[in-house]
N, C-alpha and C positions, 0 to 999 in steps of 0.2 A: 749960939743961943744958950741962955742959962738953963740948965737942967736937961739939955739935949745930949743924949749919948749916942754916938755913931758906932755902928758895928763895923768891923774891918771888912773890906771888899775882898771876896775870895774869887779866884778864877774859876770859870765854869768848866766842868769836865765834858768830855765827848758824849757821855751818856745822857747829859741833860740837854744837849743841843737837839731841837726838834728836826725831824727828818723833812727834807724838802718835798713839796707836793709833786706828784708824778701822775701822768694820765694812763699808766699801765694798769690794766685790769685783767688778772689771770683768768677769770671766768669767761670773759669775752673771747680771748684767744683760744681757750679750750673749745668753745663752740665752733669757731672758725675752722680749727684743725679737724674737728669731727665731721663737719660738712664737706671739707676737701677730701677726707678719706672716703666718705660715702660716694662722692662723685667719681673718684678713681675706681672704686669697686664696680660702680655701674658701667663705666667705660670698659673695664676689663671683661665684665660679663657679656656686654654686647659684642665685643671683639672676639670673644672665644667662639670657636666653631660649635654649631648646634650638634647635639648628640644624634648619631645615625640610628633611626629606628630599626629594630630587629626585623630581619626578613621573616615574612609569614611562611608557614609551612604549606607548600602547594597541596599536599594531601588533605590537610585540614580545610583549606580554602575550597577544594573540590567537594569535600563532604558537605560543607555548609551550603554550597550551590545546589547540590543534589537534594538536600533536605528541604531547601526553599522551593525547588521545582516540584518536589513531591507534595509539599503542603499546598502549592498552587493548584496542582492537578486534583487533589482530594477535595479542594474547596468547590462546592457546588452552589452557584448563585441562584439556580432555579429559573433563570431568565431563558426564554425561548424566542429565537428570532426567526421569523418566517421569511422565506425568499421572496423578493419583489416579483421576479419573473421565473417561472418554472421552465427549465430547458429540457427538452426531450432528446433522447439519443437518436441520432440520424446515421444510418448506414452509408458509408462512403464507398462508392464503386469507381474503379478505374477503367472499366470496359475490357479488362484483360482476364476476367474471372473464368471465362469459357475457353481460354487458350492456353496452350503449352508453350513454354519458353524453350526455343531451340538454340538461341545464342543471346548472350548479354555481355557487351564489351563497352569500355569507355573509349570515346573517340571525339573528334571535332568535325563538324559538318559545315560545308560551304555550298552556296548556290550561285549559279552564273547569272549575272545581271545583263540581260540582252541590251538594255538601253545604255548602260554605262560601259559595256564590253569588258567587264572584269568580274573576278570572283569576290563574293562578299560572305563574311562569316555568318553562319546561321545559328550556331550555338555549340556548346560543349556539354556532353552528358553521356548517358548510356544508350547505345543503339541495341535494339532487340529484334529478333525474328520470332514471331508468334504464329503458331499453327492452331487453327480452330479445331475443336474436338469433334464437331459434327460435319462441317463442310470440307475439312482438310485443306482449306485455303490458308496461305501464309502471307502475312503482311509485315512490312518493315516499319517499326515505330521508334522514334528517338525523341527524348525529352531533355530539356535543359536541366543541368544539375541542381541549381538553386531554386529556380522559379517553377520547375516541372512543366514549363510551357512546351507544347508539341512543336518540334522542329521539322519532322518528316512523318508522314503517315500514308503509305500506299501499299497496294498488293504487289507481291512478287509473281509476275505472270511469265508466260513462255517467252515473251519478247524482251524480258529484262536481261540485259547483257552487261556484265561488269568488265571494265577495261582498266588497265593500270594507267595511272596518271604519269604523264611524260616527266621524266627526271626525278621521280620519287617511287621507291619500292614500298612505301608505307601508305600510299594513297590509291583510291579507286574512283572511277568516274562512271556514271550511268544516267540514263533518262528514265523518267517515270511520270505518271499522272498522279500528282500529289494532292492529298485532301487535308493538309495541315491547317489551312486557313478556312476550312468548312466549305470549300468549293474546289472542284476538279480543275487543276492547272498543270500544264506540262512544264516540268522543271528539269534542269540539268544539275545533278548533285555531284559533289566531290567529298569524300570522307577520308580523314587522316587518322591513323592509329599510332600507338606508341612504339610498336615494333613491327618488323617485317612479318613475323610469324602470325601475329593477330590479323594483319591485313590479308595474308594468304588464306587463313582459315575463313575469314569473312567472305572473301571472293569465291572460294571453292564451294562453300555452303550455299551461297546465293545461286551460283551456276547450277548446282545439283537440284536445288528447289525449282528453278526455272525449267530445267529439263523435265522434272517429274510433273510439273504443272502442264507442260506441253503434252505429255502422254495422257494426263487426265482429261485435258481438253479434247484430244483426239478421240478418246474413249467416249466422252460425253457426246461429241458430235456424231459418232457412229450410232450411239444409242438413240439420239434424236432422229437420225436418218432412218433407223430401223422402225422407230415408232411412227414416223411419217409414212413410210411405206405400208406399214400395217394398217394405218388409218385409211390410206388410199385404197387398199385392197378391200377393207370392210365397206367402204363407200361404194365400190364397184359392185360388190355382192348385193348390197341393199338395193342398188339401182336395178340390177338384173331381176331381183325378186319382185320388185314393183312392176317391172315391165311384164313379167310372166303373169302376175295377178291380173293386170289389165287385159291381157289377151284371153285369159280364162273367162272373165266376167263379160266380155263383149259378145260372144256367141250366144250366151243365155238370153241376152236382151233381144237379139235378132229372132230367136225362136219364139219368144213371147209375141212379137209383132206378127209373125206368120200365123200363129194360132188365132189371133184376133181377126185376121183377115178371113 
């Protein structure tokens, strides 16, 4: 074209070439890396062992408890609670207050069952020989160890005879009128001790008491006989006096009749 001037074409340099578009955004990746680092720290913190608390001093803990208890004792609420039922003290008696203990040993008691024809255990506990302070009578009492139920309760009399049980040096057999069940009942007892010495001591003491009771009974019978004889003599004397009085009064009546005639 006329008047048109064309400039020469120059090759483009690398600096003038525009950079291609790219989806890389450094701010986004920095946020992602920060979140990943935070997650790692949280996982490490949860996996790490928890710190062990320091052991408390026992002395300090004890002092705190004592102070709390003292504060509770000093605190006065002012409330007064009245009992619903008023219980009175009751004196408990065993019936052995007026008796002296001559013997107290642990043993096992048996009674012979006549119907079954065999020995049956009565109980295990302490057997006692008790002497009354006024009457001087001795009784044998045995109670069960746990329940304190009476197993045997009878007087030791002149006819009480202890015999060794056949085949055992630790046992004794005897007959008695027992009152353990609140009624007199003839029983055959057998008692077993833990040693031969205790059995022998028990047997010898019962035999000695029975012998002494026999002497006391003889003495009492003699005294009763003497008293009976004395009463009889007094009766005879009184009868004689009455007869003499009648004889004296009878003549006086006859004399009065003669005087009237």
